C-alpha positions in Angstrom: 4.9 1.6 -2.5 5.4 1.1 -6.1 7.3 3.6 -8.3 3.9 5.1 -9.1 2.7 5.5 -5.8 0.2 2.6 -5.3 0.6 -0.2 -3.0 0.8 -3.6 -4.0 1.6 -7.0 -3.0 5.0 -8.0 -4.4 5.1 -11.6 -5.6 7.3 -13.9 -7.9 4.8 -14.8 -10.9 5.2 -15.3 -14.7 6.0 -11.1 -15.3 9.4 -11.7 -13.5 12.4 -11.9 -16.0 15.8 -12.7 -15.2 16.6 -8.9 -15.2 13.9 -8.3 -12.5 14.3 -11.4 -10.5 16.5 -9.6 -7.9 14.4 -6.6 -7.3 11.4 -8.2 -7.2 12.7 -10.8 -4.5 13.9 -8.0 -2.5 10.4 -6.5 -2.7 8.8 -10.0 -1.6 11.3 -10.4 1.4 11.0 -6.9 2.6 7.4 -5.5 2.0 6.9 -1.7 1.8 3.8 -1.7 3.0 3.7 0.5 6.3 0.5 -0.9 8.3 0.9 1.6 11.3 0.9 5.0 9.1 -1.9 3.3 7.0 -4.2 2.4 9.9 -3.8 6.0 11.3 -4.6 7.8 8.2 -7.6 5.6 7.9 -8.7 6.5 11.4 -8.1 10.0 10.9 -10.1 10.0 7.5 -12.9 8.4 9.3 -12.8 11.0 12.3 -12.6 14.0 9.7 -15.9 15.7 8.9 -16.3 15.8 4.9 -18.7 18.2 3.7 -22.0 17.0 2.1 -21.8 13.7 4.6 -24.1 13.7 7.5 -22.5 12.6 10.8 -24.1 9.5 12.6 -24.9 9.4 16.3 
């Protein structure tokens, strides 16, 4: 997760400077995206009833 709380795909591109290269390279090598947690949250969100939304089935 990025500093502002958003997920992003870290990459080496033209925005990298010599000062930010090390940090960016670490983010590329060790992504902080938590696949298991995101999947569980998505399933829970899908199973949770929401007001105003008709349930199918």
